[in-house]
C-alpha positions as CSV (number, residue, x, y, z in Angstrom):
1,X,6.7,14.2,22.2
2,X,8.9,16.1,19.8
3,X,10.2,14.4,16.7
4,X,13.5,15.5,15.1
5,X,14.5,13.9,11.8
6,X,18.2,13.5,11.0
7,X,20.0,11.6,8.3
8,X,20.5,7.9,9.1
9,X,24.0,7.0,10.1
10,X,25.9,3.8,11.0
11,X,25.4,4.1,14.7
12,X,21.7,4.5,14.5
13,X,21.3,1.9,11.7
14,X,23.2,-0.7,13.8
15,X,21.2,0.1,17.0
16,X,17.9,-0.3,15.2
17,X,19.0,-3.4,13.3
18,X,20.5,-5.3,16.1
19,X,19.1,-3.9,19.4
20,X,15.5,-3.3,18.7
21,X,13.6,-6.5,19.4
22,X,9.8,-6.5,19.2
23,X,7.9,-9.1,21.2
24,X,5.4,-11.8,20.1
25,X,3.8,-11.5,16.7
26,X,5.5,-8.2,16.3
27,X,8.9,-9.9,16.2
28,X,8.1,-10.1,12.5
29,X,9.4,-6.5,12.3
30,X,12.8,-7.3,13.8
31,X,15.4,-6.2,11.2
32,X,17.3,-9.4,11.6
33,X,14.2,-11.4,10.6
34,X,14.9,-10.8,6.9
35,X,18.5,-10.9,5.6
36,X,17.7,-8.8,2.5
37,X,15.8,-6.1,4.4
38,X,18.7,-6.0,6.9
39,X,21.3,-5.6,4.2
40,X,19.3,-2.8,2.6
41,X,18.8,-1.0,5.9
42,X,22.5,-1.1,6.7
43,X,23.6,0.0,3.2
44,X,24.8,3.6,3.5
45,X,24.0,4.2,-0.2
46,X,20.3,3.9,0.7
47,X,20.5,6.4,3.6
48,X,19.6,9.3,1.3
49,X,16.0,8.2,1.9
50,X,16.3,7.0,5.5
51,X,16.1,9.1,8.7
52,X,16.6,8.5,12.4
53,X,14.0,10.1,14.6
54,X,15.2,11.6,17.9
55,X,13.1,13.0,20.7
56,X,13.6,16.3,22.5
57,X,16.3,14.6,24.6
58,X,18.2,13.6,21.5
59,X,17.4,9.9,22.1
60,X,16.7,7.6,19.2
61,X,13.0,6.7,19.2
62,X,12.2,5.8,15.6
63,X,13.2,5.8,12.0
64,X,11.6,6.6,8.6
65,X,12.2,5.4,5.1
66,X,10.8,7.0,2.0
67,X,10.5,5.2,-1.3
68,X,9.3,6.5,-4.7
69,X,7.5,4.3,-7.2
70,X,6.0,5.9,-10.3
71,X,6.5,9.3,-8.6
72,X,4.3,8.2,-5.6
73,X,5.8,8.5,-2.1
74,X,5.7,5.3,0.0
75,X,6.6,5.5,3.6
76,X,8.0,2.9,6.0
77,X,8.9,3.5,9.6
78,X,9.4,2.0,13.0
79,X,9.0,3.1,16.6
80,X,11.5,1.9,19.2
81,X,9.8,-1.2,20.8
82,X,9.2,0.4,24.2
83,X,7.2,3.2,22.5
84,X,4.9,1.0,20.6
85,X,1.3,0.6,21.9
86,X,1.7,3.8,24.0
87,X,-0.4,6.2,21.8
88,X,2.5,7.8,19.9
89,X,1.6,6.2,16.6
90,X,-0.7,8.9,15.1
91,X,1.7,11.8,15.9
92,X,4.7,9.8,14.8
93,X,3.2,8.9,11.4
94,X,1.9,12.4,10.8
95,X,5.2,13.9,11.7
96,X,7.0,11.6,9.2
97,X,4.5,12.4,6.5
98,X,4.9,16.2,7.0
99,X,8.7,15.8,7.1
100,X,8.8,13.7,3.9
101,X,6.5,16.0,2.0
102,X,8.7,19.1,2.8
103,X,12.1,17.4,2.6
104,X,11.4,15.8,-0.9
105,X,9.2,18.7,-2.1
106,X,6.5,16.1,-2.7
107,X,3.6,17.6,-4.7
108,X,1.3,14.6,-5.4
109,X,-2.1,14.6,-3.7
110,X,-1.6,11.2,-1.9
111,X,1.0,8.8,-0.5
112,X,1.1,5.1,0.3
113,X,2.3,2.6,2.8
114,X,2.2,-1.2,3.1
115,X,1.6,-3.1,6.3
116,X,1.3,-6.8,7.3
117,X,-2.4,-7.7,7.5
118,X,-2.1,-9.3,11.0
119,X,-1.0,-5.9,12.4
120,X,-4.5,-4.7,13.3
121,X,-3.1,-2.2,15.8
122,X,-1.2,-0.4,13.1
123,X,-4.0,-0.6,10.5
124,X,-6.4,0.9,13.1
125,X,-3.9,3.8,13.8
126,X,-3.4,4.5,10.1
127,X,-7.2,4.5,9.4
128,X,-7.6,6.9,12.3
129,X,-5.4,9.5,10.6
130,X,-7.0,9.1,7.2
131,X,-5.5,6.1,5.4
132,X,-7.7,3.7,3.5
133,X,-7.0,0.1,2.5
134,X,-6.8,0.0,-1.3
135,X,-5.4,-3.5,-2.0
136,X,-4.6,-6.9,-0.4
137,X,-1.5,-8.7,-1.6
138,X,1.0,-11.4,-0.8
139,X,4.6,-10.4,0.0
140,X,7.6,-12.6,0.2
141,X,9.6,-11.7,3.2
142,X,11.2,-13.2,6.4
143,X,11.5,-16.5,4.7
144,X,7.8,-16.9,3.8
145,X,4.8,-15.4,2.1
146,X,2.6,-13.1,4.1
147,X,-0.7,-11.2,3.7
148,X,-0.2,-7.4,3.4
149,X,-2.4,-4.5,2.6
150,X,-1.6,-1.3,0.7
151,X,-3.0,1.8,2.3
152,X,-3.4,5.3,0.7
153,X,-3.7,8.7,2.4
154,X,-4.9,11.8,0.5
155,X,-2.9,14.9,1.3
């Protein structure tokens, strides 16, 4: 699959926020599950660091968010629900890393991501492409406190 990164816009932000519904435990990732996360995602002032990802047919299939803490790039992303668990994860994550490094002229030798600890499928995918778990922590989100892990990938 081809991945084309374009600046986030209102149409795509609304589609992701209100129409993408993950099933079962993964409903944790529905944008409407956390009011603050939803407001931030829909805030056009934040879109400088958010990108819609389209396939070769110009269909919305994912999104990427980039954050910088202490000059370290953190990535966040999502695949459209019907594309999860289909083997697209590794290429989608690598494409987003490559795009972010080029787009933001990122020169550090590693980057980071955080993932809910229950999401073994994602953690396995990230480890397969070179991420290592560096820390466990508790995150307040979705109206509760959840176990997360921070993961690091050397570039």
